[in-house]
PyMOL commands that place a pseudoatom at each C-alpha (Angstrom):
pseudoatom trace, name=CA, resn=MET, resi=1, chain=A, elem=C, hetatm=0, pos=[0.000, 0.000, 0.000]
pseudoatom trace, name=CA, resn=LYS, resi=2, chain=A, elem=C, hetatm=0, pos=[1.140, 3.505, -0.651]
pseudoatom trace, name=CA, resn=VAL, resi=3, chain=A, elem=C, hetatm=0, pos=[0.895, 6.332, 1.881]
pseudoatom trace, name=CA, resn=ARG, resi=4, chain=A, elem=C, hetatm=0, pos=[-0.605, 9.712, 1.075]
pseudoatom trace, name=CA, resn=TRP, resi=5, chain=A, elem=C, hetatm=0, pos=[-0.185, 12.671, 3.392]
pseudoatom trace, name=CA, resn=THR, resi=6, chain=A, elem=C, hetatm=0, pos=[-3.142, 15.067, 3.446]
pseudoatom trace, name=CA, resn=PRO, resi=7, chain=A, elem=C, hetatm=0, pos=[-2.406, 18.795, 3.742]
pseudoatom trace, name=CA, resn=GLU, resi=8, chain=A, elem=C, hetatm=0, pos=[-3.648, 18.696, 7.356]
pseudoatom trace, name=CA, resn=SER, resi=9, chain=A, elem=C, hetatm=0, pos=[-1.337, 15.802, 8.251]
pseudoatom trace, name=CA, resn=LYS, resi=10, chain=A, elem=C, hetatm=0, pos=[1.633, 17.682, 6.791]
pseudoatom trace, name=CA, resn=ILE, resi=11, chain=A, elem=C, hetatm=0, pos=[0.756, 20.850, 8.701]
pseudoatom trace, name=CA, resn=THR, resi=12, chain=A, elem=C, hetatm=0, pos=[0.215, 19.118, 12.038]
pseudoatom trace, name=CA, resn=TYR, resi=13, chain=A, elem=C, hetatm=0, pos=[3.383, 17.051, 11.613]
pseudoatom trace, name=CA, resn=LEU, resi=14, chain=A, elem=C, hetatm=0, pos=[5.462, 20.132, 10.785]
pseudoatom trace, name=CA, resn=LYS, resi=15, chain=A, elem=C, hetatm=0, pos=[3.996, 21.998, 13.771]
pseudoatom trace, name=CA, resn=ILE, resi=16, chain=A, elem=C, hetatm=0, pos=[5.117, 19.217, 16.078]
pseudoatom trace, name=CA, resn=LEU, resi=17, chain=A, elem=C, hetatm=0, pos=[8.587, 19.228, 14.513]
pseudoatom trace, name=CA, resn=ALA, resi=18, chain=A, elem=C, hetatm=0, pos=[8.820, 23.008, 14.916]
pseudoatom trace, name=CA, resn=TYR, resi=19, chain=A, elem=C, hetatm=0, pos=[7.806, 22.736, 18.565]
pseudoatom trace, name=CA, resn=LEU, resi=20, chain=A, elem=C, hetatm=0, pos=[10.362, 20.004, 19.235]
pseudoatom trace, name=CA, resn=ASP, resi=21, chain=A, elem=C, hetatm=0, pos=[13.065, 21.963, 17.432]
pseudoatom trace, name=CA, resn=GLU, resi=22, chain=A, elem=C, hetatm=0, pos=[12.300, 25.072, 19.471]
pseudoatom trace, name=CA, resn=SER, resi=23, chain=A, elem=C, hetatm=0, pos=[11.732, 23.510, 22.881]
pseudoatom trace, name=CA, resn=TRP, resi=24, chain=A, elem=C, hetatm=0, pos=[13.646, 20.241, 22.933]
pseudoatom trace, name=CA, resn=SER, resi=25, chain=A, elem=C, hetatm=0, pos=[16.922, 18.794, 21.697]
pseudoatom trace, name=CA, resn=GLN, resi=26, chain=A, elem=C, hetatm=0, pos=[17.802, 17.537, 18.231]
pseudoatom trace, name=CA, resn=ARG, resi=27, chain=A, elem=C, hetatm=0, pos=[17.857, 14.072, 19.756]
pseudoatom trace, name=CA, resn=GLU, resi=28, chain=A, elem=C, hetatm=0, pos=[14.196, 14.365, 20.784]
pseudoatom trace, name=CA, resn=LEU, resi=29, chain=A, elem=C, hetatm=0, pos=[13.308, 15.706, 17.360]
pseudoatom trace, name=CA, resn=GLN, resi=30, chain=A, elem=C, hetatm=0, pos=[15.060, 12.815, 15.615]
pseudoatom trace, name=CA, resn=ASN, resi=31, chain=A, elem=C, hetatm=0, pos=[13.452, 10.298, 17.979]
pseudoatom trace, name=CA, resn=PHE, resi=32, chain=A, elem=C, hetatm=0, pos=[10.030, 11.640, 17.041]
pseudoatom trace, name=CA, resn=VAL, resi=33, chain=A, elem=C, hetatm=0, pos=[10.791, 11.481, 13.304]
pseudoatom trace, name=CA, resn=ASP, resi=34, chain=A, elem=C, hetatm=0, pos=[12.047, 7.904, 13.687]
pseudoatom trace, name=CA, resn=THR, resi=35, chain=A, elem=C, hetatm=0, pos=[8.999, 6.907, 15.738]
pseudoatom trace, name=CA, resn=VAL, resi=36, chain=A, elem=C, hetatm=0, pos=[6.600, 8.352, 13.155]
pseudoatom trace, name=CA, resn=GLU, resi=37, chain=A, elem=C, hetatm=0, pos=[8.447, 6.525, 10.383]
pseudoatom trace, name=CA, resn=ASN, resi=38, chain=A, elem=C, hetatm=0, pos=[8.219, 3.258, 12.348]
pseudoatom trace, name=CA, resn=VAL, resi=39, chain=A, elem=C, hetatm=0, pos=[4.495, 3.707, 13.011]
pseudoatom trace, name=CA, resn=ILE, resi=40, chain=A, elem=C, hetatm=0, pos=[3.807, 4.430, 9.334]
pseudoatom trace, name=CA, resn=ASN, resi=41, chain=A, elem=C, hetatm=0, pos=[5.773, 1.317, 8.338]
pseudoatom trace, name=CA, resn=GLN, resi=42, chain=A, elem=C, hetatm=0, pos=[3.756, -0.732, 10.837]
pseudoatom trace, name=CA, resn=ILE, resi=43, chain=A, elem=C, hetatm=0, pos=[0.536, 0.654, 9.353]
pseudoatom trace, name=CA, resn=ILE, resi=44, chain=A, elem=C, hetatm=0, pos=[1.715, -0.242, 5.844]
pseudoatom trace, name=CA, resn=ASP, resi=45, chain=A, elem=C, hetatm=0, pos=[2.485, -3.803, 6.968]
pseudoatom trace, name=CA, resn=GLU, resi=46, chain=A, elem=C, hetatm=0, pos=[-0.684, -4.223, 9.042]
pseudoatom trace, name=CA, resn=PRO, resi=47, chain=A, elem=C, hetatm=0, pos=[-3.205, -1.439, 8.274]
pseudoatom trace, name=CA, resn=TYR, resi=48, chain=A, elem=C, hetatm=0, pos=[-5.855, -2.677, 10.719]
pseudoatom trace, name=CA, resn=MET, resi=49, chain=A, elem=C, hetatm=0, pos=[-3.514, -3.101, 13.692]
pseudoatom trace, name=CA, resn=PHE, resi=50, chain=A, elem=C, hetatm=0, pos=[-4.702, 0.114, 15.378]
pseudoatom trace, name=CA, resn=GLY, resi=51, chain=A, elem=C, hetatm=0, pos=[-8.210, 0.609, 16.697]
pseudoatom trace, name=CA, resn=ALA, resi=52, chain=A, elem=C, hetatm=0, pos=[-11.026, 2.466, 15.017]
pseudoatom trace, name=CA, resn=SER, resi=53, chain=A, elem=C, hetatm=0, pos=[-11.826, 6.021, 16.025]
pseudoatom trace, name=CA, resn=PRO, resi=54, chain=A, elem=C, hetatm=0, pos=[-14.840, 6.255, 18.349]
pseudoatom trace, name=CA, resn=LYS, resi=55, chain=A, elem=C, hetatm=0, pos=[-16.387, 9.023, 16.219]
pseudoatom trace, name=CA, resn=LYS, resi=56, chain=A, elem=C, hetatm=0, pos=[-15.867, 7.573, 12.724]
pseudoatom trace, name=CA, resn=LYS, resi=57, chain=A, elem=C, hetatm=0, pos=[-15.430, 3.846, 12.237]
pseudoatom trace, name=CA, resn=ASN, resi=58, chain=A, elem=C, hetatm=0, pos=[-13.607, 4.146, 8.890]
pseudoatom trace, name=CA, resn=ILE, resi=59, chain=A, elem=C, hetatm=0, pos=[-10.876, 6.186, 10.600]
pseudoatom trace, name=CA, resn=ARG, resi=60, chain=A, elem=C, hetatm=0, pos=[-8.174, 4.484, 12.639]
pseudoatom trace, name=CA, resn=LYS, resi=61, chain=A, elem=C, hetatm=0, pos=[-5.944, 5.959, 15.321]
pseudoatom trace, name=CA, resn=GLY, resi=62, chain=A, elem=C, hetatm=0, pos=[-2.339, 4.942, 15.709]
pseudoatom trace, name=CA, resn=PHE, resi=63, chain=A, elem=C, hetatm=0, pos=[-0.325, 5.533, 18.859]
pseudoatom trace, name=CA, resn=VAL, resi=64, chain=A, elem=C, hetatm=0, pos=[2.849, 7.530, 18.116]
pseudoatom trace, name=CA, resn=THR, resi=65, chain=A, elem=C, hetatm=0, pos=[3.824, 8.816, 21.579]
pseudoatom trace, name=CA, resn=LYS, resi=66, chain=A, elem=C, hetatm=0, pos=[1.924, 9.387, 24.795]
pseudoatom trace, name=CA, resn=HIS, resi=67, chain=A, elem=C, hetatm=0, pos=[1.281, 12.917, 23.538]
pseudoatom trace, name=CA, resn=THR, resi=68, chain=A, elem=C, hetatm=0, pos=[0.605, 12.214, 19.847]
pseudoatom trace, name=CA, resn=THR, resi=69, chain=A, elem=C, hetatm=0, pos=[-1.888, 10.093, 17.925]
pseudoatom trace, name=CA, resn=LEU, resi=70, chain=A, elem=C, hetatm=0, pos=[-1.896, 9.638, 14.157]
pseudoatom trace, name=CA, resn=TYR, resi=71, chain=A, elem=C, hetatm=0, pos=[-5.344, 9.422, 12.565]
pseudoatom trace, name=CA, resn=TYR, resi=72, chain=A, elem=C, hetatm=0, pos=[-5.509, 7.676, 9.214]
pseudoatom trace, name=CA, resn=ARG, resi=73, chain=A, elem=C, hetatm=0, pos=[-7.928, 6.114, 6.754]
pseudoatom trace, name=CA, resn=ILE, resi=74, chain=A, elem=C, hetatm=0, pos=[-7.461, 2.904, 4.792]
pseudoatom trace, name=CA, resn=LYS, resi=75, chain=A, elem=C, hetatm=0, pos=[-8.607, 2.965, 1.179]
pseudoatom trace, name=CA, resn=PRO, resi=76, chain=A, elem=C, hetatm=0, pos=[-8.359, -0.708, 0.138]
pseudoatom trace, name=CA, resn=GLY, resi=77, chain=A, elem=C, hetatm=0, pos=[-9.787, -0.135, -3.351]
pseudoatom trace, name=CA, resn=GLU, resi=78, chain=A, elem=C, hetatm=0, pos=[-7.037, 2.364, -4.081]
pseudoatom trace, name=CA, resn=LYS, resi=79, chain=A, elem=C, hetatm=0, pos=[-4.424, 0.405, -2.102]
pseudoatom trace, name=CA, resn=GLU, resi=80, chain=A, elem=C, hetatm=0, pos=[-3.724, 3.570, -0.171]
pseudoatom trace, name=CA, resn=ILE, resi=81, chain=A, elem=C, hetatm=0, pos=[-3.333, 4.703, 3.403]
pseudoatom trace, name=CA, resn=GLU, resi=82, chain=A, elem=C, hetatm=0, pos=[-4.322, 8.328, 3.866]
pseudoatom trace, name=CA, resn=LEU, resi=83, chain=A, elem=C, hetatm=0, pos=[-2.698, 10.106, 6.813]
pseudoatom trace, name=CA, resn=LEU, resi=84, chain=A, elem=C, hetatm=0, pos=[-5.263, 12.579, 8.142]
pseudoatom trace, name=CA, resn=THR, resi=85, chain=A, elem=C, hetatm=0, pos=[-3.766, 14.380, 11.143]
pseudoatom trace, name=CA, resn=PHE, resi=86, chain=A, elem=C, hetatm=0, pos=[-1.317, 14.182, 14.001]
pseudoatom trace, name=CA, resn=TRP, resi=87, chain=A, elem=C, hetatm=0, pos=[-3.282, 14.948, 17.163]
pseudoatom trace, name=CA, resn=ASP, resi=88, chain=A, elem=C, hetatm=0, pos=[-1.833, 16.312, 20.396]
pseudoatom trace, name=CA, resn=ASN, resi=89, chain=A, elem=C, hetatm=0, pos=[-3.583, 14.188, 23.027]
pseudoatom trace, name=CA, resn=ARG, resi=90, chain=A, elem=C, hetatm=0, pos=[-3.421, 17.028, 25.546]
pseudoatom trace, name=CA, resn=GLN, resi=91, chain=A, elem=C, hetatm=0, pos=[-5.955, 19.032, 23.515]
pseudoatom trace, name=CA, resn=ASN, resi=92, chain=A, elem=C, hetatm=0, pos=[-9.672, 19.061, 24.161]
pseudoatom trace, name=CA, resn=PRO, resi=93, chain=A, elem=C, hetatm=0, pos=[-10.954, 15.867, 22.465]
pseudoatom trace, name=CA, resn=ASP, resi=94, chain=A, elem=C, hetatm=0, pos=[-14.228, 17.612, 21.558]
pseudoatom trace, name=CA, resn=ARG, resi=95, chain=A, elem=C, hetatm=0, pos=[-12.267, 19.620, 18.974]
pseudoatom trace, name=CA, resn=LEU, resi=96, chain=A, elem=C, hetatm=0, pos=[-11.213, 16.460, 17.133]
pseudoatom trace, name=CA, resn=ALA, resi=97, chain=A, elem=C, hetatm=0, pos=[-13.239, 15.765, 14.015]
pseudoatom trace, name=CA, resn=TYR, resi=98, chain=A, elem=C, hetatm=0, pos=[-12.245, 12.098, 13.918]
for i in range(1, 98): cmd.bond("trace and resi %d" % i, "trace and resi %d" % (i + 1))
show_as sticks, trace
zoom trace
């Protein structure tokens, strides 16, 4: 399966990287990048390994860190995984569309 980043997933990912770059060390930044890459590879290998979102059953939520969840959609007909957003778990969950 191929992976497609939505504009929102790119923006939220880059915001997290900017925050880590500003507030943490390069080591923490690189650890996050590596962790995201590993999670995406796990999703490619086993797309249904993470649970469905409670709000929308066709959306799945993958654990990245204790502070970050990756929401994604599987499009089996197109053989594609669509990354939707990186969510900061410390935010108000009512604001999450997924």
